[in-house]
C-alpha positions in Angstrom: 9.9 -160.4 -8.9 7.0 -158.2 -7.7 6.4 -157.0 -4.2 3.8 -159.3 -2.6 1.9 -156.4 -1.2 -1.5 -158.0 -1.6 -0.3 -161.1 0.1 1.2 -159.0 2.9 -2.1 -157.1 3.3 -3.9 -160.5 3.6 -1.5 -161.4 6.4 -2.5 -158.3 8.3 -6.2 -158.9 7.8 -5.7 -162.5 9.0 -4.0 -161.3 12.2 -6.9 -159.0 12.9 -9.3 -161.9 12.3 -7.6 -163.9 15.0 -7.9 -160.8 17.3 -11.6 -160.8 16.8 -12.0 -164.5 17.4 -10.2 -164.3 20.7 -12.4 -161.4 21.9 -14.7 -164.1 23.0 -12.3 -164.8 25.9 -13.2 -161.4 27.5 -16.6 -162.7 28.5 -17.0 -164.6 31.8 -17.4 -167.4 31.1 -15.8 -167.2 27.6 -18.5 -166.8 25.0 -18.1 -169.9 22.7 -21.8 -170.9 22.8 -23.1 -170.3 19.2 -26.6 -169.8 20.7 -25.4 -166.7 22.5 -23.2 -165.3 19.7 -25.5 -162.3 19.3 -24.0 -160.9 22.5 -20.7 -160.3 20.6 -20.4 -156.6 19.7 -21.4 -155.9 16.1 -22.0 -159.6 15.5 -24.4 -158.9 12.6 -21.5 -157.1 10.8 -18.5 -159.1 12.0 -19.9 -162.6 12.2 -17.6 -164.1 9.5 -14.6 -163.0 11.5 -16.1 -164.1 14.9 -17.2 -167.5 13.5 -14.5 -168.4 11.0 -11.6 -166.1 11.9 -9.8 -169.1 13.3 -9.2 -170.2 9.7 -6.8 -167.3 9.6 -4.2 -169.5 11.3 -4.3 -171.9 8.4 -4.2 -168.9 6.1 -0.9 -167.9 7.7 0.6 -171.3 6.9 -0.4 -171.0 3.2 0.8 -167.4 3.0 4.1 -168.3 4.6 4.6 -171.0 1.9 4.0 -168.4 -0.8 6.4 -165.9 0.6 9.1 -168.5 1.3 8.8 -169.8 -2.3 9.2 -166.3 -3.7 12.1 -165.5 -1.5 14.2 -168.7 -1.6 13.1 -170.7 -4.7 14.9 -168.6 -7.2 17.8 -169.7 -9.2 19.9 -166.8 -8.1 19.5 -167.5 -4.4 21.9 -169.8 -2.5 22.0 -170.1 1.2 23.3 -172.4 4.0 21.2 -174.1 6.6 23.0 -172.1 9.2 22.0 -168.8 7.7 18.5 -169.9 7.0 18.1 -170.9 10.7 19.6 -167.7 11.9 17.2 -165.6 9.8 14.2 -167.5 11.2 15.5 -167.3 14.7 16.2 -163.6 14.5 12.8 -162.9 13.0 10.7 -165.0 15.4 12.4 -165.5 18.7 13.0 -162.0 20.2 9.3 -161.1 20.3 8.3 -164.6 21.3 10.7 -164.5 24.3 9.5 -161.0 25.3 5.8 -161.9 25.2 6.4 -165.2 26.9 8.1 -163.4 29.9 5.3 -160.8 29.9 2.6 -163.4 29.9 4.4 -165.4 32.6 4.3 -162.2 34.8 0.7 -161.6 34.0 -0.3 -165.1 34.9 1.7 -164.9 38.2 -0.1 -161.7 39.1 -3.5 -163.1 38.1 -3.0 -166.2 40.3 -1.9 -164.0 43.2 -4.9 -161.7 42.9 -7.7 -163.9 41.6 -6.5 -167.4 42.5 -6.6 -168.5 38.8 -4.8 -168.0 35.6 -6.1 -166.1 32.6 -7.3 -168.0 29.4 -4.6 -170.7 29.5 -4.1 -172.9 32.6 -1.0 -174.9 31.8 1.5 -172.3 33.1 4.0 -174.5 34.9 7.8 -174.9 34.5 7.4 -177.8 32.1 5.3 -175.8 29.7 7.6 -172.8 30.1 10.5 -174.9 28.9 8.5 -176.1 25.9 7.7 -172.5 25.1 11.3 -171.5 25.4 12.3 -174.0 22.7 9.2 -173.3 20.4 8.1 -176.8 21.2 4.7 -175.9 22.8 2.7 -177.8 20.1 4.9 -180.7 19.1 2.9 -183.2 21.0 4.7 -183.0 24.4 2.2 -180.5 25.9 -0.7 -181.2 28.1 -2.6 -178.2 26.6 -2.2 -174.6 25.6 0.0 -172.5 27.8 1.3 -169.0 28.5 0.9 -166.9 25.2 -1.2 -169.6 23.6 -1.4 -168.2 20.0 2.3 -169.1 19.5 1.2 -172.7 19.0 0.8 -172.0 15.2 4.3 -170.7 14.9 5.6 -173.7 16.9 4.2 -176.2 14.4 5.2 -173.9 11.4 8.9 -174.3 12.5 8.6 -177.9 11.4 7.4 -176.7 8.0 10.4 -174.4 7.8 12.8 -177.2 8.4 11.1 -179.3 5.7 11.2 -176.4 3.3 14.9 -175.9 3.8 15.4 -179.6 3.0 13.1 -179.2 0.0 15.1 -176.2 -1.4 18.5 -177.7 -0.8 17.7 -181.2 -2.1 14.8 -181.0 -4.5 14.6 -179.1 -7.8 12.4 -176.4 -6.4 9.6 -177.4 -8.7 5.8 -177.5 -8.4 5.3 -181.3 -8.5 7.7 -181.9 -5.6 6.0 -179.2 -3.5 2.5 -180.5 -4.5 3.5 -184.0 -3.5 4.6 -182.9 0.0 1.4 -180.8 0.3 -0.9 -183.7 -0.6 1.0 -186.1 1.6 0.6 -183.7 4.6 -3.1 -183.1 4.0 -3.9 -186.8 3.5 -2.0 -187.6 6.7 -3.9 -184.9 8.5 -7.3 -186.2 7.3 -6.4 -189.6 8.6 -4.8 -188.7 11.9 -5.8 -185.1 12.7 -2.1 -184.4 13.4 -1.7 -180.6 13.3 2.0 -180.6 12.4 1.4 -182.5 9.1 -1.6 -180.2 8.5 0.6 -177.2 8.7 3.2 -178.8 6.5 0.6 -179.7 3.9 -0.9 -176.1 3.8 2.6 -174.5 3.8 3.6 -176.5 0.8 0.3 -175.8 -1.0 1.4 -172.2 -0.7 4.8 -173.1 -2.1 3.2 -174.9 -5.0 0.8 -172.1 -5.7 3.5 -169.5 -5.7 5.8 -171.4 -8.0 2.9 -172.2 -10.4 1.8 -168.6 -10.6 5.4 -167.5 -11.2 5.6 -170.0 -14.0 2.4 -168.6 -15.6 3.5 -165.0 -15.1 6.5 -165.7 -17.4 4.1 -166.8 -20.2 1.0 -164.7 -19.8 0.3 -161.0 -20.0 -0.5 -158.9 -17.0 -4.1 -158.6 -18.1 -4.4 -162.3 -18.3 -2.8 -162.7 -14.9 -5.3 -160.2 -13.5 -8.2 -162.0 -15.0 -6.9 -165.3 -13.6 -6.5 -163.8 -10.2 -10.0 -162.4 -10.2 -11.3 -165.8 -11.4 -9.5 -167.7 -8.7 -10.7 -165.5 -5.9 -14.2 -165.6 -7.2 -14.0 -169.4 -7.5 -12.9 -169.6 -3.9 -15.9 -167.5 -2.7 -18.3 -169.5 -4.9 -17.1 -172.8 -3.4 -17.5 -171.5 0.2 -21.0 -170.1 -0.7 -22.0 -173.5 -2.2 -21.0 -175.3 1.0 -23.0 -172.8 3.1 -26.1 -173.2 0.8 -25.8 -177.0 1.0 -26.3 -176.8 4.8 -22.9 -178.6 5.4 -21.7 -175.9 7.8 -19.8 -178.4 9.9 -17.6 -179.0 6.8 -17.0 -175.4 6.0 -13.8 -174.9 7.9 -12.2 -178.0 6.2 -13.3 -176.8 2.8 -12.0 -173.3 3.5 -8.6 -174.4 4.6 -7.7 -177.1 2.1 -9.6 -175.8 -0.9 -10.7 -172.1 -0.7 -7.7 -170.6 1.0 -5.0 -172.0 -1.4 -7.2 -171.0 -4.4 -7.8 -167.5 -3.1 -4.2 -166.9 -2.1 -3.0 -168.1 -5.5 -5.4 -165.5 -6.9 -3.8 -162.8 -4.7 -0.4 -163.8 -6.0 -1.7 -163.4 -9.6 -2.8 -159.9 -8.6 0.6 -159.1 -7.2 2.0 -160.0 -10.6 -0.5 -157.8 -12.5 -1.6 -154.9 -10.4 0.3 -151.9 -8.9 1.5 -152.5 -5.3 -0.9 -151.7 -2.4 -0.3 -148.1 -1.3 2.6 -147.7 1.1 0.2 -146.0 3.5 -1.3 -149.4 4.1 2.0 -151.2 4.5 1.8 -151.1 8.3 -1.2 -153.5 8.3 1.0 -156.3 7.0 4.2 -155.1 8.8 2.7 -155.5 12.3 1.2 -159.0 11.7 3.6 -160.8 14.0 3.4 -158.1 16.7 -0.4 -158.1 16.5 -0.5 -161.9 16.8 1.8 -162.1 19.8 0.7 -159.0 21.7 -3.1 -159.2 21.5 -3.3 -162.1 24.1 -1.4 -160.4 26.9 -3.4 -157.2 26.2 -6.6 -159.3 26.4 -5.5 -160.9 29.6 -4.8 -157.5 31.2 -8.2 -156.2 30.1 -9.9 -159.3 31.4 -8.2 -158.8 34.8 -9.1 -155.1 34.9 -12.8 -155.8 34.0 -13.0 -158.5 36.6 -11.4 -156.3 39.3 -13.8 -153.4 38.5 -16.9 -155.5 38.1 -17.5 -154.1 34.6 -18.4 -157.4 32.9 -21.4 -155.9 31.1 -19.2 -153.6 29.1 -17.7 -156.5 27.2 -20.7 -156.7 24.9 -20.4 -153.1 23.9 -18.9 -152.0 20.6 -16.8 -149.4 22.4 -15.0 -152.1 24.3 -14.2 -154.0 21.1 -12.9 -150.8 19.6 -10.7 -150.2 22.7 -9.3 -153.7 22.5 -8.6 -153.6 18.8 -7.3 -150.1 18.9 -5.0 -150.9 21.8 -3.6 -154.0 20.0 -2.8 -151.9 16.9 -1.4 -149.0 18.9 0.9 -151.3 20.7 1.9 -153.4 17.7 3.2 -150.5 15.6 6.0 -149.4 18.0 6.7 -153.0 19.0 7.4 -153.8 15.4 9.4 -150.7 14.7 11.3 -150.3 17.9 11.7 -153.9 19.1 11.3 -156.4 16.3 13.3 -154.7 13.6 16.2 -153.6 15.8 16.4 -157.0 17.5 16.3 -158.8 14.2 19.0 -156.5 12.7 21.3 -156.9 15.8 21.1 -160.7 15.8 21.7 -161.0 12.1 24.7 -158.6 12.3 26.2 -160.7 15.1 25.3 -164.2 13.9 25.1 -164.3 10.1 28.1 -165.1 7.9 30.1 -162.0 6.9 29.4 -162.5 3.3 26.0 -162.9 1.7 24.6 -166.4 1.5 24.1 -165.9 -2.3 27.0 -165.1 -4.6 25.3 -161.9 -5.7 21.9 -161.4 -4.2 20.8 -162.3 -0.7 17.2 -163.5 -0.2 16.0 -160.2 1.3 17.8 -158.1 -1.2 16.4 -160.0 -4.1 12.8 -159.5 -2.8 11.7 -156.1 -1.5 9.9 -158.0 1.2 11.9 -159.4 4.1 12.3 -163.2 4.2 9.3 -163.3 6.5 7.1 -161.3 4.0 7.2 -158.1 6.0 8.1 -154.7 4.5 11.2 -153.0 5.6 11.0 -150.8 8.6 10.7 -147.5 6.7 7.4 -148.7 5.2 5.9 -147.7 8.5 6.7 -144.0 8.1 3.3 -143.4 6.5 1.4 -145.3 9.2 
């Protein structure tokens, strides 16, 4: 099984796209008016990220499905629900809890100084409890709260549970994954329910990964590379056709349920046919989760500082964007290496079964990527 380094790099790029989308919050009021978009720094260059970077959240769901399929849908992998849950908990919860507490403190300080919260207003005890249990987007909430971006992880947890049931009860095949994916997407189209939307896209990733793995056992590397290039090109062509047709309002839907799965399947083909992405770039994918959860508290603190100093005009400057993005990356690397990895290792040492879940090969040992798709910690040594 190849290292999914192209997939992992795509995760890192998606996280940076979310960072750029949320830069709009630094403006006062937040700059969501498309008629004023040219005030965004380097808009002429970065407009695809500013305007459509939100699609990166849906990309995460598809990418997660790909990585989970590669990790767990192998015949040599056996695991229990308990071990699966502990691996997910140890991977996701420590940083979630840390950033939740940090944002709670920031919001308390903001309310004390400015009389208002930053970005998200539903920062009460009720929403704090929902956040504690990763239930912030299960339909019980009034709106976004605390470290808002965690909403996408909250709904993805439902997909994890369904995936565990799929692996343990189904035959781990493409038709079963595709059936779940289609059911989820149709349900979403009829109801706009974000949970089934996530489930549908997640299982599209599972189906794409299993299909590509099946093809890789039958085609040469050259054929896989050509297929990968063709799929990525097809994805771009479909998006371009929608833009040319003038149906911009439909572009996000086309991107998420058509273009993203096709392009990501193409990247998996490339992972089966090309050398790995250089290790010197491994940090981009490794810090994905840290980037995703730390960028909002950093933005909140910058927003408060700018307001206190009366420097609102600097938000439209490229230098401010560079400071924001640079700070997020500079913080995310040590957070990943010195907090995420040790916390995950400690929890797994304390909670996992003494023996491997699989008779011979554990999920992480069988795939050079961790179960979450992130490189091992030493991949950061060239960062």
